[in-house]
N, C-alpha and C positions, 0 to 999 in steps of 0.2 A: 712166518710170524704168528699166524693164528689160522683157524680153519675157515669155515664158510662165512664168518662175519667179515672177512677181509674183502669179499666181493662187492663191487659197486652195484648193488642190486636195487637201490632205491632212487626214485625220481623225485627230487626235491623241488617243490614250488615255493616261490617267495612273493606272494601277492601283497597288495596294499592292505592297510588296515583302516577301519572306520575312525580310528582315534587320532590319526596323524595325516599330514600331507608330506609324503616322503619322510625325511627326518624332522621336518618342522613340527614342533609341539611334542615330539617324543622326548624332549628334555623337560617336559612338564610332568611332575610326579604323578598327579592323579590320572593323566592319560596313560601312563605306564601301568598304574594299578588296575585300571579298567580293562586293560588289554591282556592281563596275565592271570592264569589260574594259581600263580604262586606269589600273589601280592601280600605283603605284610609291612605296614607302615612302621611297625616297631622293630622289624628285622630280627626276629627271635633267632632265626638261622643266620649267623653272621657271614655265611658264605654268599648270601645274596649280594649282588653288586650294589643295589640300592633298595628302594621300597618294593621292587618287583624283580622277578627273574624272567628273562626272555625264554621262550619255549619253542619246541618243535613238536608238531602233532604227528603221531604215529599210530598205525593200526595196532590194537592191543595184542592180537595174535602174533604179528610180526615182531613186536617188542618182546613178548614172552619167549619166542623162539631164539632170541638173542640174549636171554637172561636179563632183560631190562624191565624193571618195575616202573609203574606209573610214578613220575616225580623224580626218578633217578637223574643224575647228571650224566650226559653222554658226550662223546666226541663225534663230530661230523666231519668227514674228510672227503674231498673231491680229488680230481685228477692230480696225482703227485708231481706231474711234469711241470706244473706251473702254479699250484695252489697248496698251501696258502700264499706262497710266493715262489718265484723261479729259483731253483736250487735249494729249496728248503731241506734241512736235515734235522732230525730230532736233537742232535747235539748242539745245534745253533742256539745262542742265547735268546734270539728273537723268536725261535720256533714256538716256545710256550706262549708267548704273547699273541701270536698270530693264529694258532690252531683253535678252531671253534669248539667251545664247551658251553653247553646250556642244558636246560631241563627238558626231559621227554614227557610229553602229555599224551596219555591214551585217548584216542579219538576213533571210534568205530565208523565214523562217516567216511574215513579214507580207506581206499583199497589197500591190499597187503603191501604193495611195493611203492606206495605214494607217501611222501612226507610233505609237511607244510610248515614253513617258518615265515612269519610276516616280516616284510622288509621295512626300511626307513628307520634304522636304529643308529645309535652312536657307538662306534667301535671301541674295543679295548686298545689301549696304547701302552707303551713301556711305563709311562708315569702312572696310569690307572692300575696296572698290574702291580707295580711297586706299592701303591697305596693300599690295594686290596690285601697284599701280603704282609704289610707292616703296620697299618693303622690299627689301633686297639679295637675299633668298631668294624674293621674289615671292609668298609665301604670303598668301592672302586671310584674314588673321587680324588683327582690329582690336586696338587697344590695350586694349580692355576684356576681351579673351580670347574674344570671339565669333568662331567659325570658320564662314565661308560654305562651302557645297558647290558654289558656282558662282563663276566669275570675274565674270560679269555676269548680272543678272536672276534668275529663279526660275520655278517652276511658275506662280506667281501672275501672271507676265508675260503668260501666254496664256489663263488660265482665269478664270472669274467665278462668282460665287455663284448657285446655283439659287433660293435663297429670294427672295421678292418684297421690294422695297425697304422696305416698311412693317414687315417682320419684322426689319429691321436698325436700327431707330431706337428712341428712347426714348419717343416721344409719339404716333405715328400710330395712329389707331383702325382696327381691322380684325377680321375674323372669325378665330377661333382655328382652327388647323389641325386639332386633335383635339378633338372635343366640341362641342356646340351652345351656344357662348358667344362673346362679343365681348370684346376687350381692347385696351389701349393699349400700343404700343411693342414692343420686341424679343420674339421667341419662339424659343427655342433648339430646335434639332433636330440631327440628325447631319450636316447639310450646312452647315457654318459658313463664314464669309466667306473664309477663307484656307487651307482644308485639304480633305481627303477627295478621292477620285478624281473627276475630271470628264472630259468629252470636249469637244473644240472643233475647229473648222476652222482650219487654219493654212497658212502658206506657209513654205518653208525655202530659205535661200540660203547659199552658201558664204561663210565669213568669213575663214578662215586655213587654210593647209596644215597637215596633221597631223604632219609630221616635226619633229624637234628644231629649236627656234628658228624654227619656221614655214617650214621649207624641205623641200619634197618630201613623200613619203608617210610616214605613220606606219609605224614599223618592223614592227609586227604584221601589216600588210597586204602585206608584201614577201616573206613566206616561201613563198608558193604554197600554203599549207595553210589559209588563212582563207576563210570563206564569201564568195563573190562575186569572189574573186581566186585561184581554184584554178589550179595549174599542171597540165600534162598528166598527170603521175603521180597527182596527187590526183583529177583527173576520172576517170582510169582506175579508181582505187580505189573511188570513189563509184558507178561504173557496174558494179561487181562484176568488174572485169577481173583481179583477183588471185585469184579463186576458180576452182578447177577441179573439175569433177564427177568423182567416183570411177569 
């Protein structure tokens, strides 16, 4: 299908964010704005799901080696055996809804093979995707008032539960996690099926240019002052070139 970009060479972290408690408060517009490098209350780029775009942090050189510019939309895929769902096929109507698409943000703080996407978000659904594709303003807001934080997909598109399957059912017999006893069915803990931070191996591929209407670079990457796209003056500043000894 493609060359080296198809390998699952990245370890994706999904830590908590200072702006929400799991998904609580991620439905508050200003919390999403503070948490994103791609925030725009006016939504000049109508591809944004709402006032902000969710993002995945990537080492600049790793991104450049894959032909990904700062601010581009990318696809993030995990184990195709069960993600984004068991039996997923590109020709399925639901595949587009479930496959994760979001913005790539250059961040030299992360090693070459490490990605980071904050968790605790509101997933894209069939209704939000329909809204995003049909509303004049492009907002991923369903007729029920549900606001997705993604155009397509979610954190759950690439992660899976740590708990064993018998802990997720109503009837299966198993040993209790805590205490010397046996029980039937579900056993709650802090690692629920669709939330909390997890880590997973993924691949990342470019989906769309980051510029307005999908043309060219995202404007924030053209100033010469952003990580990974520094101009000569910024590189001089970072190297201490503007400092003189007394």
